[in-house]
VOBA-1610 file (N, C-alpha, C; in pm, whole numbers, padded with zeros to 5 digits, always signed):
BEGIN
Met+04846+04966-03380Met+04785+04907-03260Met+04866+04767-03241His+04937+04772-03143His+05018+04630-03115His+04885+04538-03012His+04894+04424-03080His+04842+04313-03021His+04912+04197-02935Leu+04887+04173-02815Leu+04937+04081-02741Leu+04870+03929-02783Arg+04936+03835-02837Arg+04866+03707-02821Arg+04838+03645-02713His+04722+03585-02716His+04656+03512-02599His+04683+03626-02468Glu+04633+03733-02479Glu+04645+03830-02371Glu+04547+03793-02269Lys+04572+03817-02150Lys+04481+03750-02016Lys+04390+03862-01984Met+04254+03798-01975Met+04153+03885-01944Met+04097+03909-01799Tyr+04191+03800-01718Tyr+04141+03804-01577Tyr+04260+03807-01488Gly+04368+03843-01529Gly+04493+03830-01432Gly+04544+03704-01453Asp+04638+03684-01335Asp+04708+03538-01345Asp+04614+03445-01284Ile+04667+03306-01323Ile+04583+03212-01249Ile+04628+03198-01117Lys+04535+03187-01030Lys+04540+03154-00869Lys+04483+03026-00853Leu+04551+02914-00822Leu+04492+02809-00796Leu+04487+02748-00662Tyr+04370+02732-00586Tyr+04356+02701-00456Tyr+04324+02524-00456Ala+04354+02468-00352Ala+04319+02318-00330Ala+04226+02311-00222Gly+04117+02243-00262Gly+04030+02203-00129Gly+04078+02109-00067Ser+04048+02068+00057Ser+04088+01960+00143Ser+04072+01804+00083Ala+03994+01842-00017Ala+03962+01673-00068Ala+04053+01636-00198Ser+04108+01754-00235Ser+04202+01743-00354Ser+04324+01784-00370Pro+04387+01756-00240Pro+04538+01805-00265Pro+04630+01783-00352Asp+04592+01621-00393Asp+04746+01571-00499Asp+04691+01595-00600Leu+04545+01609-00644Leu+04514+01624-00803Leu+04553+01773-00806Thr+04525+01874-00734Thr+04542+02005-00736Thr+04715+02037-00769Ala+04796+01959-00710Ala+04936+01961-00702Ala+04964+01925-00842Lys+04887+01815-00901Lys+04942+01775-01038Lys+04922+01873-01160Val+04793+01941-01124Val+04758+02047-01211Val+04842+02149-01201Ala+04881+02209-01067Ala+04969+02309-01081Ala+05119+02299-01138Glu+05150+02145-01140Glu+05274+02125-01202Glu+05247+02125-01366Tyr+05121+02103-01391Tyr+05118+02095-01547Tyr+05124+02260-01583Leu+05057+02331-01548Leu+05035+02465-01531Leu+05166+02556-01518Gly+05262+02505-01432Gly+05384+02542-01379Gly+05381+02693-01290Val+05265+02667-01216Val+05241+02766-01111Val+05262+02693-00982Ser+05241+02770-00850Ser+05235+02692-00752Ser+05090+02702-00667Val+05055+02608-00590Val+04908+02641-00518Val+04928+02748-00403Cys+04821+02797-00408Cys+04816+02936-00333Cys+04771+02884-00197Gly+04841+02961-00112Gly+04816+02917+00051Gly+04695+02958+00101Arg+04650+02883+00198Arg+04525+02919+00246Arg+04520+02818+00392Glu+04411+02862+00480Glu+04405+02806+00589Glu+04259+02748+00590Val+04213+02613+00635Val+04098+02554+00633Val+04080+02518+00793Val+04021+02564+00867Val+04017+02541+01020Val+03900+02470+01048Ser+03867+02375+01084Ser+03741+02335+01168Ser+03750+02336+01304Phe+03623+02405+01328Phe+03632+02450+01484Phe+03558+02336+01560Pro+03566+02304+01716Pro+03521+02195+01761Pro+03365+02182+01726Asn+03280+02306+01699Asn+03156+02291+01695Asn+03124+02264+01529Glu+03226+02213+01453Glu+03204+02163+01320Glu+03205+02248+01210Asn+03190+02400+01247Asn+03217+02509+01145Asn+03343+02518+01091Leu+03367+02554+01000Leu+03444+02590+00898Leu+03493+02731+00879Phe+03635+02749+00872Phe+03683+02891+00872Phe+03785+02881+00785Val+03807+02982+00670Val+03906+02973+00561Val+03970+03109+00567Lys+04089+03117+00539Lys+04166+03250+00554Lys+04273+03222+00431Leu+04287+03330+00313Leu+04375+03316+00222Leu+04487+03388+00274His+04633+03321+00249His+04754+03382+00267His+04793+03518+00194Ser+04719+03506+00092Ser+04768+03664-00003Ser+04651+03690-00083Ser+04658+03834-00123Ser+04528+03910-00191Ser+04517+03817-00333Val+04391+03831-00396Val+04356+03786-00506Val+04285+03896-00589Arg+04277+03993-00525Arg+04236+04119-00610Arg+04256+04122-00737Gly+04168+04109-00843Gly+04182+04125-00977Gly+04250+04001-01038Gln+04247+03866-00978Gln+04306+03759-01037Gln+04181+03649-01065Asp+04251+03558-01143Asp+04164+03456-01228Asp+04197+03332-01126Cys+04080+03299-01031Cys+04106+03226-00931Cys+04017+03078-00967Tyr+04082+02961-00923Tyr+04019+02843-00973Tyr+04037+02763-00836Ile+03942+02699-00780Ile+03930+02597-00669Ile+03915+02453-00721Ile+04014+02379-00672Ile+03971+02246-00699Ile+03930+02157-00586Gln+03816+02131-00599Gln+03739+02059-00469Gln+03645+01946-00510Thr+03696+01826-00517Thr+03561+01729-00543Thr+03487+01694-00415Thr+03374+01666-00445Thr+03249+01676-00349Thr+03245+01539-00303Ser+03295+01443-00321Ser+03289+01294-00265Ser+03308+01284-00097Thr+03289+01169-00055Thr+03310+01164+00097Thr+03412+01223+00164Pro+03375+01303+00307Pro+03256+01366+00354Pro+03198+01450+00267Val+03093+01423+00216Val+03018+01503+00108Val+02989+01652+00146His+02926+01652+00276His+02873+01776+00324His+02968+01886+00390Arg+03105+01827+00438Arg+03198+01915+00469Arg+03276+01977+00368Asn+03280+01873+00275Asn+03365+01897+00119Asn+03284+02032+00044Leu+03152+02006+00057Leu+03058+02089-00028Leu+03072+02220+00042Met+03054+02217+00172Met+03043+02360+00264Met+03195+02424+00258Glu+03280+02348+00234Glu+03429+02414+00227Glu+03425+02473+00087Leu+03374+02386+00007Leu+03403+02456-00149Leu+03334+02596-00135Leu+03186+02584-00088Leu+03121+02724-00081Leu+03179+02839-00010Ile+03248+02803+00114Ile+03312+02884+00202Ile+03419+02949+00115Met+03484+02878+00050Met+03614+02925-00027Met+03592+03005-00142Ile+03465+02976-00218Ile+03425+03063-00312Ile+03395+03193-00264Gln+03319+03193-00161Gln+03297+03358-00094Gln+03389+03428-00056Thr+03501+03330+00013Thr+03619+03418+00063Thr+03696+03475-00059Leu+03707+03405-00183Leu+03769+03472-00286Leu+03691+03584-00336Arg+03540+03569-00328Arg+03443+03678-00397Arg+03474+03795-00294Leu+03478+03788-00160Leu+03491+03898-00073Leu+03631+03950-00094Asp+03740+03904-00134Asp+03835+03961-00136Asp+03865+04012-00292Ser+03761+04031-00370Ser+03756+04117-00491Ser+03836+04027-00603Ala+03832+03915-00624Ala+03884+03823-00727Ala+03806+03857-00841Ala+03886+03876-00958Ala+03814+03906-01065Ala+03723+03803-01143Arg+03771+03698-01135Arg+03696+03594-01190Arg+03708+03454-01100Ile+03625+03383-01068Ile+03603+03253-00968Ile+03587+03145-01038Thr+03613+03022-01054Thr+03610+02921-01119Thr+03604+02796-01026Ala+03490+02726-00992Ala+03476+02613-00913Ala+03506+02475-01005Val+03613+02418-00974Val+03654+02290-01030Val+03609+02189-00950Val+03512+02129-01000Val+03456+02008-00898Val+03460+01907-00980Pro+03566+01818-00994Pro+03572+01685-01062Pro+03463+01598-01053Tyr+03411+01561-00936Tyr+03299+01484-00909Tyr+03200+01595-00817Leu+03085+01582-00908Leu+02975+01671-00858Leu+02866+01607-00753Cys+02867+01643-00628Cys+02776+01554-00533Cys+02609+01581-00580Tyr+02532+01474-00558Tyr+02386+01503-00575Tyr+02354+01488-00699Ala+02462+01447-00786Ala+02421+01453-00924Ala+02318+01333-00969Arg+02293+01253-00882Arg+02171+01129-00914Arg+02047+01190-00898Ser+02040+01282-00818Ser+01898+01377-00789Ser+01868+01469-00883Asp+01848+01442-00984Asp+01843+01517-01116Asp+01723+01548-01170Lys+01622+01466-01122Lys+01473+01486-01144Lys+01372+01427-01048Lys+01238+01488-01061Lys+01149+01428-00975Lys+01091+01280-01036Asp+01152+01191-01009Asp+01081+01061-01043Asp+00980+00981-00965Gln+00923+01052-00857Gln+00831+01010-00806Gln+00805+01123-00693Pro+00644+01118-00636Pro+00586+01224-00587Pro+00667+01265-00469Arg+00686+01456-00419Arg+00705+01445-00296Arg+00852+01425-00248Val+00941+01471-00392Val+01076+01449-00356Val+01170+01584-00416Pro+01292+01612-00377Pro+01353+01701-00427Pro+01440+01658-00541Ile+01474+01799-00601Ile+01593+01784-00694Ile+01705+01861-00661Thr+01788+01794-00590Thr+01891+01807-00507Thr+02016+01883-00599Ala+02048+01801-00711Ala+02141+01862-00814Ala+02099+02012-00838Arg+01998+02061-00870Arg+01951+02180-00896Arg+02005+02271-00785Leu+01965+02222-00652Leu+02006+02306-00520Leu+02164+02333-00518Val+02229+02226-00528Val+02389+02233-00529Val+02411+02335-00649Ala+02364+02343-00756Ala+02407+02429-00866Ala+02380+02575-00809Asp+02279+02580-00754Asp+02241+02734-00684Asp+02322+02775-00600Met+02361+02699-00497Met+02463+02734-00380Met+02568+02764-00449Ile+02630+02685-00544Ile+02764+02711-00594Ile+02766+02860-00670Glu+02641+02920-00739Glu+02623+03049-00789Glu+02621+03156-00711Val+02534+03122-00577Val+02496+03214-00484Val+02644+03251-00415Ala+02698+03135-00382Ala+02833+03143-00305Ala+02918+03278-00394Gly+02904+03282-00522Gly+02989+03369-00580Gly+03095+03325-00693Ala+03038+03179-00776Ala+03137+03136-00850Ala+03086+03204-00987Asp+03171+03232-01075Asp+03155+03307-01209Asp+03119+03187-01307Arg+03202+03058-01284Arg+03227+02969-01384Arg+03236+02843-01305Tyr+03208+02722-01381Tyr+03238+02588-01294Tyr+03317+02493-01409Ile+03385+02408-01371Ile+03451+02297-01461Ile+03404+02191-01363Thr+03345+02045-01436Thr+03325+01947-01373Thr+03362+01823-01481Leu+03365+01707-01432Leu+03385+01577-01507Leu+03293+01494-01515Asp+03246+01457-01624Asp+03152+01318-01652Asp+03033+01341-01550Leu+02949+01427-01554Leu+02809+01406-01489Leu+02748+01311-01519His+02688+01256-01399His+02584+01144-01423His+02486+01172-01509Ala+02444+01275-01498Ala+02314+01298-01620Ala+02343+01447-01699Gly+02339+01450-01821Gly+02374+01566-01896Gly+02273+01700-01852Gln+02158+01657-01825Gln+02069+01788-01801Gln+02116+01879-01684Ile+02194+01832-01602Ile+02245+01910-01458Ile+02314+02035-01535Gln+02373+02029-01638Gln+02448+02142-01704Gln+02335+02250-01713Gly+02196+02225-01714Gly+02094+02341-01744Gly+02074+02378-01611Phe+02109+02320-01494Phe+02095+02373-01352Phe+02142+02468-01342Phe+02271+02517-01397Phe+02352+02653-01377Phe+02293+02736-01473Thr+02307+02844-01428Thr+02292+02992-01517Thr+02446+03051-01565Ile+02566+03015-01474Ile+02669+03066-01503Ile+02735+02949-01611Pro+02837+03016-01713Pro+02878+02909-01795Pro+03002+02801-01731Gly+02988+02701-01788Gly+03076+02596-01735Gly+03145+02509-01873Asp+03227+02449-01821Asp+03291+02336-01908Asp+03272+02179-01839Val+03198+02127-01907Val+03148+01970-01858Val+03224+01899-01958Leu+03359+01827-01898Leu+03448+01750-01934Leu+03439+01611-01945Thr+03505+01557-02005Thr+03484+01394-01985Thr+03610+01324-01987Ala+03641+01230-01922Ala+03745+01142-01939Ala+03761+01040-02015Phe+03645+01051-02117Phe+03660+00948-02220Phe+03759+00916-02317His+03822+01029-02352His+03946+01016-02444His+04062+00964-02342Ile+04076+01020-02233Ile+04203+00934-02157Ile+04172+00802-02128Gln+04061+00731-02135Gln+04006+00591-02081Gln+04037+00535-02218Val+03961+00566-02344Val+04004+00503-02463Val+04135+00499-02510Asp+04191+00599-02482Asp+04363+00592-02523Asp+04443+00488-02450Tyr+04382+00476-02323Tyr+04464+00355-02229Tyr+04399+00217-02268Leu+04273+00199-02313Leu+04238+00079-02350Leu+04268+00037-02480Asn+04319+00139-02570Asn+04376+00114-02708Asn+04522+00072-02672Ser+04556+00128-02553Ser+04726+00058-02541Ser+04724-00082-02515Ile+04622-00103-02433Ile+04633-00269-02402Ile+04540-00357-02488Arg+04469-00301-02579Arg+04385-00367-02663Arg+04461-00507-02743Ser+04578-00511-02782Ser+04639-00620-02831Ser+04650-00752-02750Gln+04630-00688-02585Gln+04657-00805-02509Gln+04497-00882-02495Met+04396-00813-02537Met+04258-00859-02533Met+04208-00962-02642Asn+04126-01044-02609Asn+04076-01146-02682Asn+03953-01106-02709Ala+03950-01057-02865Ala+03790-01024-02912Ala+03726-00935-02808Pro+03780-00835-02773Pro+03719-00741-02691Pro+03556-00703-02719Val+03469-00699-02628Val+03348-00648-02622Val+03323-00555-02515Val+03270-00428-02556Val+03216-00325-02447Val+03076-00355-02371Val+03075-00369-02276Val+02968-00379-02216Val+02920-00272-02096Thr+02798-00231-02105Thr+02751-00157-02016Thr+02650-00232-01908Ala+02671-00167-01803Ala+02603-00241-01677Ala+02468-00193-01647Asp+02391-00118-01741Asp+02253-00056-01726Asp+02250-00026-01866Leu+02102+00013-01911Leu+02074+00036-02041Leu+02086+00187-02065Gly+02077+00270-01927Gly+02085+00403-01911Gly+02221+00468-01994Phe+02316+00384-01948Phe+02468+00423-02012Phe+02505+00385-02150Ala+02387+00294-02223Ala+02429+00238-02369Ala+02489+00370-02452Lys+02425+00471-02460Lys+02472+00579-02576Lys+02643+00589-02527Lys+02675+00619-02403Lys+02816+00653-02378Lys+02875+00513-02433Gly+02826+00401-02405Gly+02896+00286-02428Gly+02937+00268-02551Arg+02839+00298-02640Arg+02840+00297-02785Arg+02985+00371-02857Asn+02994+00489-02775Asn+03121+00584-02802Asn+03249+00502-02779Phe+03238+00433-02659Phe+03346+00321-02600Phe+03386+00226-02713Ala+03268+00143-02747Ala+03260+00059-02861Ala+03343+00104-02989Ala+03280+00233-03018Ala+03348+00313-03127Ala+03515+00336-03111Gly+03536+00381-03001Gly+03678+00448-02995Gly+03756+00316-02973Ile+03733+00188-02935Ile+03824+00072-02936Ile+03780-00018-03034Asn+03706+00026-03138Asn+03641-00071-03243Asn+03629-00209-03214Ala+03540-00215-03102Ala+03463-00363-03059Ala+03325-00337-03087Pro+03255-00483-03059Pro+03122-00466-03063Pro+03071-00434-02917Met+02936-00432-02895Met+02837-00391-02781Met+02769-00518-02721Ala+02752-00523-02584Ala+02663-00587-02527Ala+02604-00530-02429Phe+02497-00543-02367Phe+02421-00471-02276Phe+02355-00572-02150Ile+02375-00506-02013Ile+02310-00566-01923Ile+02179-00539-01897Glu+02058-00578-01911Glu+01933-00523-01858Glu+01943-00541-01719Lys+01889-00409-01656Lys+01891-00396-01502Lys+01777-00342-01467Arg+01678-00378-01354Arg+01549-00319-01328Arg+01598-00291-01170Arg+01555-00180-01158Arg+01560-00127-01000Arg+01443-00123-00943Leu+01466-00189-00814Leu+01350-00200-00736Leu+01338-00127-00617Gly+01236-00035-00597Gly+01235+00045-00482Gly+01311+00158-00482Asn+01338+00225-00348Asn+01434+00333-00345Asn+01556+00280-00292Asp+01602+00163-00268Asp+01724+00116-00199Asp+01833+00115-00310Ala+01962+00141-00281Ala+02069+00147-00392Ala+02093+00016-00441Lys+02045-00079-00398Lys+02034-00217-00461Lys+01935-00226-00606Ala+02012-00305-00690Ala+01929-00306-00824Ala+01931-00465-00838Glu+01858-00483-00937Glu+01832-00641-00976Glu+01888-00625-01139Ala+02009-00704-01144Ala+02058-00752-01285Ala+02004-00856-01344Leu+01986-00854-01471Leu+01883-00938-01519Leu+01953-01041-01645Thr+01938-00970-01749Thr+01995-01048-01860Thr+02071-00985-01982Ile+02171-01061-02037Ile+02248-00992-02126Ile+02213-01014-02266Ile+02227-00858-02343Ile+02175-00843-02475Ile+02277-00826-02553Gly+02332-00945-02628Gly+02449-00959-02721Gly+02548-01065-02670Asp+02657-01092-02749Asp+02755-01204-02720Asp+02872-01187-02642Val+02885-01256-02544Val+02993-01232-02487Val+03100-01377-02462Thr+03041-01465-02518Thr+03082-01618-02515Thr+03222-01614-02558Gly+03333-01660-02465Gly+03462-01663-02513Gly+03512-01519-02527Arg+03491-01437-02487Arg+03550-01288-02539Arg+03587-01223-02408Asp+03671-01119-02429Asp+03714-01044-02323Asp+03643-00933-02292Cys+03549-00892-02188Cys+03450-00790-02181Cys+03514-00657-02096Val+03470-00557-02154Val+03524-00415-02095Val+03384-00344-02045Ile+03383-00349-01916Ile+03248-00305-01843Ile+03269-00154-01850Val+03190-00068-01889Val+03194+00092-01877Val+03101+00140-01790Asp+03132+00245-01704Asp+03024+00341-01641Asp+03095+00441-01602Asp+03012+00528-01541Asp+03074+00685-01483Asp+03121+00668-01338Glu+03055+00588-01270Glu+03091+00604-01104Glu+03064+00449-01062Ile+03155+00431-00974Ile+03112+00287-00875Ile+03079+00325-00746Asp+02966+00312-00699Asp+02941+00365-00556Asp+02938+00240-00462Thr+02844+00170-00459Thr+02849+00063-00342Thr+02893-00069-00423Gly+02887-00082-00549Gly+02972-00180-00635Gly+02860-00299-00662Gly+02748-00289-00615Gly+02637-00396-00628Gly+02644-00406-00754Thr+02616-00317-00838Thr+02577-00318-00988Thr+02683-00405-01054Met+02812-00374-01021Met+02945-00447-01087Met+02967-00590-01060Val+02913-00606-00888Val+02921-00743-00875Val+02820-00848-00954Gln+02698-00798-00960Gln+02601-00852-01058Gln+02662-00873-01183Ala+02689-00768-01254Ala+02749-00770-01375Ala+02871-00888-01422Val+02961-00865-01334Val+03070-00913-01347Val+03037-01101-01344Asn+02963-01135-01233Asn+02914-01265-01222Asn+02831-01326-01333Leu+02717-01218-01364Leu+02664-01246-01490Leu+02714-01281-01625Leu+02847-01192-01655Leu+02916-01221-01759Leu+03003-01362-01756Lys+03062-01374-01637Lys+03102-01529-01628Lys+03047-01638-01631Glu+02925-01603-01599Glu+02818-01729-01603Glu+02765-01737-01767Asn+02804-01644-01844Asn+02746-01660-01962Asn+02912-01690-02074Gly+03002-01730-02001Gly+03117-01761-02074Gly+03224-01652-02121Ala+03215-01529-02041Ala+03298-01448-02051Ala+03456-01461-02020Gln+03564-01438-02089Gln+03696-01483-02050Gln+03762-01367-01948Asn+03844-01280-01979Asn+03861-01180-01873Asn+03802-01040-01892Val+03775-00975-01772Val+03677-00863-01763Val+03742-00756-01697Tyr+03740-00655-01764Tyr+03813-00545-01751Tyr+03678-00416-01698Ile+03700-00354-01616Ile+03592-00263-01579Ile+03665-00090-01559Thr+03620-00011-01644Thr+03665+00127-01674Thr+03557+00227-01631Phe+03601+00323-01520Phe+03482+00419-01477Phe+03554+00539-01421Val+03506+00659-01441Val+03570+00791-01393Val+03577+00804-01237His+03481+00769-01166His+03462+00822-01028His+03469+00692-00939Pro+03584+00682-00858Pro+03563+00565-00774Pro+03538+00619-00636Ile+03386+00600-00635Ile+03337+00644-00481Ile+03348+00553-00407Phe+03337+00430-00429Phe+03386+00313-00328Phe+03314+00323-00197Ser+03186+00353-00176Ser+03103+00364-00038Ser+03124+00223+00065Ala+03112+00250+00153Ala+03111+00122+00266Ala+03222+00043+00218Asn+03175-00106+00205Asn+03285-00170+00149Asn+03303-00219+00027Ala+03265-00145-00073Ala+03267-00158-00219Ala+03403-00182-00266Ala+03508-00148-00217Ala+03637-00158-00262Ala+03680-00315-00234Gln+03638-00359-00109Gln+03647-00476-00087Gln+03582-00598-00170Arg+03446-00570-00195Arg+03370-00632-00292Arg+03393-00639-00414Leu+03464-00534-00474Leu+03532-00523-00608Leu+03646-00599-00625Ala+03750-00619-00511Ala+03854-00651-00519Ala+03862-00827-00531Asp+03722-00839-00475Asp+03707-01022-00474Asp+03658-01079-00579Leu+03633-00968-00681Leu+03563-01020-00809Leu+03684-01065-00917Pro+03629-01196-00994Pro+03737-01223-01094Pro+03762-01134-01195Val+03815-01002-01178Val+03853-00911-01280Val+03981-00886-01316Lys+04035-00854-01430Lys+04165-00867-01461Lys+04223-00717-01432Glu+04136-00619-01468Glu+04207-00484-01424Glu+04060-00384-01413Tyr+04106-00289-01307Tyr+04022-00192-01274Tyr+04082-00065-01348Ile+04019+00029-01406Ile+04054+00140-01461Ile+03972+00264-01433Thr+04046+00358-01357Thr+03962+00467-01351Thr+04059+00594-01337Thr+04020+00678-01244Thr+04082+00830-01257Thr+04094+00870-01101Asp+04173+00982-01112Asp+04198+01035-00970Asp+04115+01156-00943Ala+03979+01153-01031Ala+03901+01280-00995Ala+03832+01244-00874Val+03856+01134-00786Val+03796+01103-00671Val+03920+01031-00604Pro+03991+01090-00482Pro+04081+01018-00443Pro+04050+00871-00388Val+04144+00808-00404Val+04154+00669-00345Val+04244+00644-00231Ser+04192+00610-00098Ser+04278+00577-00007Ser+04376+00456-00031Ala+04494+00470+00057Ala+04603+00369+00042Ala+04551+00222+00071Glu+04474+00247+00204Glu+04390+00099+00223Glu+04319+00063+00120Lys+04242+00140+00041Lys+04150+00087-00069Lys+04238+00029-00183Lys+04355+00129-00200Lys+04438+00078-00334Lys+04514-00067-00309Ala+04519-00088-00175Ala+04609-00199-00127Ala+04525-00313-00161Leu+04394-00331-00131Leu+04313-00433-00182Leu+04296-00470-00315Phe+04329-00394-00413Phe+04338-00400-00562Phe+04470-00496-00583Gly+04582-00459-00510Gly+04719-00475-00567Gly+04734-00418-00669Asp+04797-00479-00791Asp+04840-00414-00907Asp+04729-00437-00997Arg+04597-00482-00989Arg+04492-00467-01053Arg+04415-00341-01087Leu+04448-00223-01000Leu+04393-00086-01019Leu+04475+00000-01103Lys+04426+00059-01205Lys+04493+00140-01287Lys+04439+00275-01278Ile+04504+00362-01199Ile+04464+00523-01191Ile+04486+00593-01325Leu+04428+00656-01378Leu+04483+00751-01486Leu+04461+00921-01457Ser+04538+00972-01476Ser+04516+01120-01402Ser+04436+01192-01505Val+04365+01291-01434Val+04282+01378-01540Val+04331+01521-01505Ala+04445+01534-01441Ala+04522+01657-01418Ala+04561+01733-01535Pro+04617+01659-01640Pro+04660+01738-01783Pro+04542+01807-01832Leu+04410+01740-01835Leu+04297+01763-01873Leu+04253+01885-01826Leu+04239+01893-01700Leu+04197+02005-01619Leu+04296+02107-01628Gly+04450+02091-01620Gly+04509+02199-01662Gly+04510+02263-01768Glu+04470+02203-01878Glu+04476+02245-02035Glu+04350+02344-02029Val+04231+02289-01969Val+04109+02352-01973Val+04131+02520-01879Ile+04188+02507-01775Ile+04222+02607-01695Ile+04321+02694-01760Leu+04404+02665-01827Leu+04516+02744-01919Leu+04404+02834-02021Arg+04315+02754-02106Arg+04271+02800-02224Arg+04161+02902-02167Ala+04092+02847-02069Ala+03989+02936-01989Ala+04047+03108-01958Asn+04177+03072-01901Asn+04261+03205-01854Asn+04281+03291-01989Glu+04304+03229-02098Glu+04353+03302-02206Glu+04260+03338-02305Gly+04118+03265-02254Gly+04003+03314-02381Gly+03991+03228-02488Arg+04063+03114-02480Arg+04083+03021-02595Arg+03980+02915-02591Ser+03943+02859-02709Ser+03842+02749-02729Ser+03871+02605-02645Val+03795+02566-02561Val+03822+02421-02519Val+03793+02325-02610Gly+03684+02339-02677Gly+03633+02235-02780Gly+03729+02189-02889Glu+03847+02277-02898Glu+03944+02256-02992Glu+04027+02152-02938Met+04009+02142-02819Met+04142+02013-02784Met+04064+01882-02808Phe+03929+01872-02834Phe+03851+01752-02896Phe+03819+01741-03019Asn+03862+01861-03091Asn+03836+01842-03225Asn+03709+01900-03288Glu+03650+01988-03178Glu+03483+02000-03172Glu+03480+02164-03218
//
C-alpha cells in the first residue's frame, strides 16, 4: 500500500479575505504560495451585507481571515455571513481566522445583571458554520472554553521576543514592565525571553468606565530602559499613566510592545505625544496611514502573516502546530 506524505484531508486551501484584513490576507497568501479567492461583499443602502463567491468551494479546505476591530459589528457580521456562504456552498471544512477577537474583555460576570458577550460571539461563529477557529493572543485564556469547536490560539510572543532580542544590545539594563498585575504572568515570559528583570505597575480600576487609575511601581526602574508589555492598546489611557509614572521614577528610554493596536478615538495621538523610544506591534489589526504618520519612524509593525500561514499549512496537512513552538 503506497503512502502519500502529508496527504491532504480536506482538499486544497481556499483563502478568503474579509474587508478588515485584505493586506494581512495577501501576505498569508504569499507565504502559502496561493492566490486569494474572489468574492463580492456588497453593503446595501439599508446597511445589510451580501456576499457572493466567485467560484465553487465544494469539498475544499476554506480559511476566512477577518479581524473584528472597528467597525466591530460590521466586521463581525461580515465574518458570520462569509462563513455561512461557504457552508451553503458545501465547503469540506471552514476555519475562521480571527487575528483579533472582539468582545474578549466581556469574558465573565464581574457584576450583577451583565452579559458574557465573548461566549455569545463564540456561539455565533459556531452556528454560522465554522468547523475550526484560529485567533491570536486572546485577552483572557478561558475564552477558549467558550468554543466547542477545536481551535488554535496562537501568540505573537515569539515574534516580539525575537525582535526585542535583536535590539537588546542598544538597551541600557532593560527591565520588563507590565502595566497591570493581570498581565504579570505573561510579562514574566517576556522577561525570561530577553533575560531581563521585571517590574509591575499596580493599577486600580474605578467603576465601569474605561479609565483606570495607575498607582505604584513594584520593582526598580531607575536609570534603566523599560519595555512595557501588553496584549492590546485601546484608548491608551493606561499607557499614558504607565509611561509618565516610569519617567517620574527615573526610567531612561521606554519601549512599548503589544499585539493588537486598537487605537480607539484619539489614542494614536495620545501615544505619539509620549516620550517613548519605540512602539512595537503587529499587523493583526490594521493601522491607518494617518495613524502611522503620527508616530513617524517610532512605530515598528511586525507581521503575523508567516505565523498564520504556517498554522494554516499545518492544519491543511494534518500536522502538529505545537511542534512550531517545540511543544
